[in-house]
Every structure is written in structure tokens, then in C-alpha cells.
TIROVO-430713 format. One record per residue (C-alpha): residue number from 1; z, x, y. Coordinates in nm, 2 decimals. Layout:
dopa nr=NUM, w=Z, u=X, v=Y
...
% end
This chain:
dopa nr=1, w=0.00, u=0.00, v=0.00
dopa nr=2, w=-0.09, u=0.13, v=0.34
dopa nr=3, w=0.21, u=0.18, v=0.57
dopa nr=4, w=0.19, u=-0.02, v=0.89
dopa nr=5, w=0.41, u=-0.08, v=1.19
dopa nr=6, w=0.58, u=-0.41, v=1.13
dopa nr=7, w=0.81, u=-0.45, v=1.44
dopa nr=8, w=0.87, u=-0.29, v=1.78
dopa nr=9, w=1.21, u=-0.35, v=1.93
dopa nr=10, w=1.38, u=-0.23, v=2.24
dopa nr=11, w=1.73, u=-0.28, v=2.39
dopa nr=12, w=1.72, u=-0.26, v=2.77
dopa nr=13, w=2.10, u=-0.26, v=2.80
dopa nr=14, w=2.27, u=-0.05, v=2.53
dopa nr=15, w=2.44, u=-0.29, v=2.28
dopa nr=16, w=2.37, u=-0.59, v=2.50
dopa nr=17, w=2.06, u=-0.77, v=2.37
dopa nr=18, w=1.73, u=-0.69, v=2.19
dopa nr=19, w=1.37, u=-0.80, v=2.23
dopa nr=20, w=1.06, u=-0.76, v=2.02
dopa nr=21, w=0.73, u=-0.62, v=2.17
dopa nr=22, w=0.37, u=-0.64, v=2.06
dopa nr=23, w=0.29, u=-0.29, v=2.18
dopa nr=24, w=0.43, u=-0.01, v=2.38
dopa nr=25, w=0.32, u=0.32, v=2.53
dopa nr=26, w=0.52, u=0.62, v=2.40
dopa nr=27, w=0.55, u=0.94, v=2.61
dopa nr=28, w=0.62, u=1.30, v=2.48
dopa nr=29, w=0.99, u=1.39, v=2.46
dopa nr=30, w=1.10, u=1.04, v=2.58
dopa nr=31, w=1.27, u=0.74, v=2.43
dopa nr=32, w=1.09, u=0.41, v=2.38
dopa nr=33, w=1.02, u=0.29, v=2.75
dopa nr=34, w=1.33, u=0.11, v=2.89
dopa nr=35, w=1.52, u=0.13, v=2.56
dopa nr=36, w=1.89, u=0.17, v=2.64
dopa nr=37, w=1.80, u=0.24, v=3.00
dopa nr=38, w=2.13, u=0.09, v=3.11
dopa nr=39, w=2.47, u=0.09, v=2.94
dopa nr=40, w=2.81, u=-0.08, v=3.02
dopa nr=41, w=3.09, u=0.18, v=3.05
dopa nr=42, w=3.44, u=0.06, v=2.97
dopa nr=43, w=3.76, u=0.13, v=3.16
dopa nr=44, w=3.86, u=0.42, v=2.94
dopa nr=45, w=3.52, u=0.60, v=2.96
dopa nr=46, w=3.50, u=0.97, v=3.04
dopa nr=47, w=3.14, u=1.00, v=3.14
dopa nr=48, w=2.95, u=1.32, v=3.16
dopa nr=49, w=2.65, u=1.39, v=3.39
dopa nr=50, w=2.34, u=1.23, v=3.24
dopa nr=51, w=2.38, u=1.13, v=2.87
dopa nr=52, w=2.72, u=1.04, v=2.74
dopa nr=53, w=2.84, u=0.97, v=2.38
dopa nr=54, w=2.85, u=0.61, v=2.26
dopa nr=55, w=3.24, u=0.58, v=2.25
dopa nr=56, w=3.23, u=0.55, v=2.63
dopa nr=57, w=3.05, u=0.22, v=2.62
dopa nr=58, w=3.10, u=-0.14, v=2.52
dopa nr=59, w=2.92, u=-0.18, v=2.19
dopa nr=60, w=2.90, u=-0.39, v=1.88
dopa nr=61, w=3.12, u=-0.16, v=1.67
dopa nr=62, w=3.42, u=-0.26, v=1.88
dopa nr=63, w=3.30, u=-0.60, v=2.00
dopa nr=64, w=3.08, u=-0.76, v=1.73
dopa nr=65, w=3.01, u=-1.07, v=1.94
dopa nr=66, w=2.78, u=-0.85, v=2.15
dopa nr=67, w=2.54, u=-0.83, v=1.86
dopa nr=68, w=2.43, u=-1.19, v=1.92
dopa nr=69, w=2.28, u=-1.12, v=2.26
dopa nr=70, w=1.91, u=-1.14, v=2.30
dopa nr=71, w=1.71, u=-1.00, v=2.60
dopa nr=72, w=1.39, u=-1.03, v=2.79
dopa nr=73, w=1.30, u=-0.76, v=3.03
dopa nr=74, w=1.06, u=-0.79, v=3.33
dopa nr=75, w=0.94, u=-0.44, v=3.41
dopa nr=76, w=0.79, u=-0.54, v=3.74
dopa nr=77, w=1.12, u=-0.68, v=3.88
dopa nr=78, w=1.35, u=-0.47, v=3.66
dopa nr=79, w=1.53, u=-0.79, v=3.58
dopa nr=80, w=1.69, u=-0.85, v=3.24
dopa nr=81, w=1.74, u=-1.21, v=3.11
dopa nr=82, w=2.02, u=-1.23, v=2.85
dopa nr=83, w=2.13, u=-1.52, v=2.62
dopa nr=84, w=2.42, u=-1.56, v=2.38
dopa nr=85, w=2.51, u=-1.87, v=2.16
dopa nr=86, w=2.85, u=-1.89, v=2.33
dopa nr=87, w=2.75, u=-1.83, v=2.69
dopa nr=88, w=2.52, u=-1.97, v=2.95
dopa nr=89, w=2.20, u=-1.75, v=3.00
dopa nr=90, w=2.20, u=-1.50, v=3.28
dopa nr=91, w=1.93, u=-1.30, v=3.46
dopa nr=92, w=2.03, u=-0.98, v=3.65
dopa nr=93, w=1.88, u=-0.67, v=3.80
dopa nr=94, w=2.13, u=-0.41, v=3.68
dopa nr=95, w=2.03, u=-0.16, v=3.95
dopa nr=96, w=2.16, u=-0.40, v=4.22
dopa nr=97, w=2.54, u=-0.36, v=4.26
dopa nr=98, w=2.63, u=-0.72, v=4.30
dopa nr=99, w=2.42, u=-0.83, v=4.01
dopa nr=100, w=2.56, u=-0.55, v=3.79
dopa nr=101, w=2.90, u=-0.69, v=3.86
dopa nr=102, w=2.79, u=-1.04, v=3.75
dopa nr=103, w=2.66, u=-0.88, v=3.43
dopa nr=104, w=3.00, u=-0.72, v=3.36
dopa nr=105, w=3.18, u=-1.05, v=3.43
dopa nr=106, w=2.94, u=-1.23, v=3.20
dopa nr=107, w=3.00, u=-1.00, v=2.90
dopa nr=108, w=3.38, u=-0.98, v=2.94
dopa nr=109, w=3.45, u=-1.29, v=2.72
dopa nr=110, w=3.26, u=-1.13, v=2.43
dopa nr=111, w=3.49, u=-0.83, v=2.42
dopa nr=112, w=3.82, u=-0.86, v=2.23
dopa nr=113, w=4.14, u=-0.85, v=2.44
dopa nr=114, w=4.27, u=-0.55, v=2.26
dopa nr=115, w=3.96, u=-0.34, v=2.34
dopa nr=116, w=3.88, u=-0.14, v=2.65
dopa nr=117, w=3.74, u=-0.38, v=2.91
dopa nr=118, w=3.38, u=-0.36, v=3.04
dopa nr=119, w=3.39, u=-0.19, v=3.37
dopa nr=120, w=3.05, u=-0.09, v=3.52
dopa nr=121, w=2.68, u=-0.05, v=3.46
dopa nr=122, w=2.55, u=0.31, v=3.43
dopa nr=123, w=2.22, u=0.49, v=3.38
dopa nr=124, w=2.14, u=0.84, v=3.26
dopa nr=125, w=1.79, u=0.92, v=3.36
dopa nr=126, w=1.69, u=0.88, v=2.99
dopa nr=127, w=1.76, u=0.63, v=2.72
dopa nr=128, w=2.13, u=0.61, v=2.63
dopa nr=129, w=2.07, u=0.64, v=2.26
dopa nr=130, w=2.34, u=0.74, v=2.01
dopa nr=131, w=2.15, u=1.07, v=1.96
dopa nr=132, w=2.22, u=1.35, v=2.21
dopa nr=133, w=1.84, u=1.40, v=2.24
dopa nr=134, w=1.59, u=1.14, v=2.36
dopa nr=135, w=1.50, u=0.96, v=2.03
dopa nr=136, w=1.30, u=0.67, v=1.88
dopa nr=137, w=1.48, u=0.51, v=1.58
dopa nr=138, w=1.24, u=0.45, v=1.29
dopa nr=139, w=1.35, u=0.22, v=1.01
dopa nr=140, w=1.19, u=0.10, v=0.68
dopa nr=141, w=1.15, u=-0.27, v=0.59
dopa nr=142, w=1.14, u=-0.16, v=0.22
dopa nr=143, w=1.48, u=0.00, v=0.25
dopa nr=144, w=1.61, u=-0.31, v=0.42
dopa nr=145, w=1.48, u=-0.53, v=0.13
dopa nr=146, w=1.64, u=-0.30, v=-0.12
dopa nr=147, w=1.97, u=-0.31, v=0.05
dopa nr=148, w=1.95, u=-0.68, v=0.10
dopa nr=149, w=1.88, u=-0.73, v=-0.27
dopa nr=150, w=2.18, u=-0.52, v=-0.38
dopa nr=151, w=2.41, u=-0.70, v=-0.13
dopa nr=152, w=2.29, u=-1.04, v=-0.24
dopa nr=153, w=2.21, u=-1.16, v=0.11
dopa nr=154, w=1.92, u=-1.11, v=0.35
dopa nr=155, w=1.98, u=-0.85, v=0.62
dopa nr=156, w=1.82, u=-0.91, v=0.96
dopa nr=157, w=1.64, u=-0.62, v=1.12
dopa nr=158, w=1.85, u=-0.68, v=1.43
dopa nr=159, w=2.17, u=-0.57, v=1.26
dopa nr=160, w=2.03, u=-0.21, v=1.29
dopa nr=161, w=1.90, u=-0.20, v=1.64
dopa nr=162, w=1.60, u=0.02, v=1.56
dopa nr=163, w=1.29, u=0.07, v=1.76
dopa nr=164, w=1.00, u=0.10, v=1.51
dopa nr=165, w=1.00, u=-0.08, v=1.17
dopa nr=166, w=0.76, u=0.05, v=0.91
dopa nr=167, w=0.62, u=-0.18, v=0.63
dopa nr=168, w=0.48, u=-0.02, v=0.32
dopa nr=169, w=0.69, u=0.29, v=0.26
dopa nr=170, w=0.87, u=0.32, v=-0.07
dopa nr=171, w=1.24, u=0.24, v=-0.03
dopa nr=172, w=1.43, u=0.52, v=0.13
dopa nr=173, w=1.12, u=0.74, v=0.15
dopa nr=174, w=1.20, u=0.80, v=0.52
dopa nr=175, w=1.48, u=1.04, v=0.43
dopa nr=176, w=1.23, u=1.27, v=0.26
dopa nr=177, w=1.04, u=1.29, v=0.59
dopa nr=178, w=1.30, u=1.49, v=0.78
dopa nr=179, w=1.12, u=1.78, v=0.96
dopa nr=180, w=0.78, u=1.62, v=0.91
dopa nr=181, w=0.55, u=1.45, v=1.16
dopa nr=182, w=0.40, u=1.10, v=1.13
dopa nr=183, w=0.13, u=0.94, v=1.33
dopa nr=184, w=0.17, u=0.58, v=1.45
dopa nr=185, w=-0.15, u=0.46, v=1.61
dopa nr=186, w=-0.24, u=0.74, v=1.86
dopa nr=187, w=0.12, u=0.87, v=1.89
dopa nr=188, w=0.26, u=1.16, v=1.69
dopa nr=189, w=0.64, u=1.17, v=1.61
dopa nr=190, w=0.86, u=1.42, v=1.43
dopa nr=191, w=1.13, u=1.29, v=1.21
dopa nr=192, w=1.45, u=1.47, v=1.31
dopa nr=193, w=1.76, u=1.34, v=1.12
dopa nr=194, w=1.92, u=1.04, v=0.94
dopa nr=195, w=2.11, u=0.78, v=1.13
dopa nr=196, w=2.47, u=0.73, v=1.02
dopa nr=197, w=2.58, u=0.37, v=1.07
dopa nr=198, w=2.88, u=0.21, v=1.23
dopa nr=199, w=3.06, u=-0.13, v=1.20
dopa nr=200, w=2.82, u=-0.30, v=1.44
dopa nr=201, w=2.59, u=-0.36, v=1.14
dopa nr=202, w=2.85, u=-0.58, v=0.98
dopa nr=203, w=2.80, u=-0.86, v=1.24
dopa nr=204, w=2.54, u=-1.14, v=1.20
dopa nr=205, w=2.30, u=-1.10, v=1.50
dopa nr=206, w=2.26, u=-1.47, v=1.52
dopa nr=207, w=2.63, u=-1.55, v=1.57
dopa nr=208, w=2.80, u=-1.22, v=1.65
dopa nr=209, w=3.05, u=-1.28, v=1.37
dopa nr=210, w=3.13, u=-1.03, v=1.09
dopa nr=211, w=2.98, u=-1.15, v=0.77
dopa nr=212, w=2.87, u=-0.85, v=0.56
dopa nr=213, w=3.02, u=-0.52, v=0.44
dopa nr=214, w=2.72, u=-0.31, v=0.52
dopa nr=215, w=2.90, u=0.02, v=0.53
dopa nr=216, w=3.07, u=-0.05, v=0.20
dopa nr=217, w=2.74, u=-0.15, v=0.04
dopa nr=218, w=2.57, u=0.17, v=0.16
dopa nr=219, w=2.86, u=0.38, v=0.02
dopa nr=220, w=2.87, u=0.20, v=-0.32
dopa nr=221, w=2.50, u=0.18, v=-0.38
dopa nr=222, w=2.37, u=0.50, v=-0.22
dopa nr=223, w=2.67, u=0.73, v=-0.16
dopa nr=224, w=2.63, u=0.75, v=0.22
dopa nr=225, w=2.63, u=0.54, v=0.54
dopa nr=226, w=2.29, u=0.63, v=0.66
dopa nr=227, w=2.01, u=0.38, v=0.74
dopa nr=228, w=1.69, u=0.49, v=0.93
dopa nr=229, w=1.59, u=0.81, v=1.10
dopa nr=230, w=1.57, u=0.94, v=1.45
dopa nr=231, w=1.24, u=1.08, v=1.57
dopa nr=232, w=1.11, u=1.26, v=1.88
dopa nr=233, w=0.77, u=1.18, v=2.03
dopa nr=234, w=0.55, u=1.49, v=2.01
dopa nr=235, w=0.23, u=1.33, v=2.14
dopa nr=236, w=0.24, u=1.01, v=2.34
dopa nr=237, w=0.01, u=0.71, v=2.30
dopa nr=238, w=-0.02, u=0.34, v=2.28
dopa nr=239, w=0.11, u=0.18, v=1.96
dopa nr=240, w=0.10, u=-0.18, v=1.84
dopa nr=241, w=0.22, u=-0.39, v=1.56
dopa nr=242, w=-0.01, u=-0.37, v=1.26
dopa nr=243, w=-0.13, u=-0.02, v=1.32
dopa nr=244, w=-0.13, u=0.23, v=1.04
dopa nr=245, w=0.16, u=0.47, v=1.00
dopa nr=246, w=0.03, u=0.80, v=0.85
dopa nr=247, w=0.24, u=1.08, v=0.70
% end
């Protein structure tokens, strides 16, 4: 079976919403455009200049309800529209101070009272991914199907907050591609390392409620907590759903 690009996803505000795209233009050495462009720092954050580690931000591992946020981003106005099953929808421009404050107020009810409170919106000049380098997260639909079958329940792609989902690879073949390059459409990417997962994946992305022991299942069935791989863009180019993924 020819491997093809099945889904393209981005997350304009780290851990706060996801959207699916039909196509996107990748640039060398950069994250997926507008992916994790903003993040919401909590009150205990110790931010570094530029990129900072994920423990400084409100995220699904500590506040699973955040996993149920969906997003739509308008690049021309730089406005993000967010929806959640337990809240009224909101549209904000995170770069505008008053609107960033409205965003923080909007998400506060989704964060447990015993967790550090959302405080302010920040940017880093690059995508605020969980990797210290600008990355694109590549995941396999075959691996997801294999895990779903072993767990006895279907796993949504949105539990994993990846960028590019490949259809047609053998299950877990992506781990054998570390250090190699793949071509997606006209773009060339180098597979860098495996992605070790956190508790955010245990939450149902439709409800934001914990309903699956994903980490335990990965440990029991595969002996690790890894799912997906980080890649860097070597050669940029336009990519679209349905295009061939060549190794």
C-alpha cells in the first residue's frame, strides 16, 4: 500500500484547541505554520527567553478538560475562534492585550482548582512545541489502529495532538525511520526522535474527561510510552492531504 498523508492538524494556541487543514506550506527549519504560535503560561511559570519547556504552560496533562477545545484560526486577522462543550464560544486576537486577558479568563474554569492558574499569553518567535528544536510531529494511522485494537476502544487522532498523520505505513514503522529523510509532496523532512507521551492522551478529546489508560497500554503492549516521531523540515514545500509519503 502506498503511504499517503491522511490528516494535517495544527494547534494555534498550545494545548488549547486543534484544527484540521487541507494543505499547508512548510518552511525549512520551522514548525508547521502557526502551530503552537501562542501558549498560556501559568502563575508558577519560570519562562526563558524564546522557547520554554512545557511545564511552564497550562496543558492537558494537568487540565484534561483543555483537550476538548477546538479551534479555527484566521491568518489574515490573526484571530482564533475557540469552542468547548462546557463553555460559550470565543474569538480573540491573542496579540491584543485585552483580548488575551479575555482568553485567559475563558479557560480558567477548565483548569482544576489545585493546579497553577492560567496567567498570560506568550509567544516565542517559533512554535512552542514540546521539543527544544522547531519540529513537526508525524504520526501513523496504522500504529493508532494497532493500539486501539489492543485497548479495545477507538482512539481519536486528536488525543495525540500531532501535525501530520500518515496512512499506509506498517504499524510502528515510524520508529525505524529515526535519522532518515522522508518526502511528503514537495517537502523533505528528517525524522529526529520518538515522542514520549504524557497523561493528556488519557482524555477524550470530545469531552475532556479521562476515559483511557493510554500510557499504561503503551507500557503493557510495547514496553514504552512513545507514540509518533518529531521531524525537522529540510526542504520546504506545499503539502496536501492525499499526497504520497516516500521513504
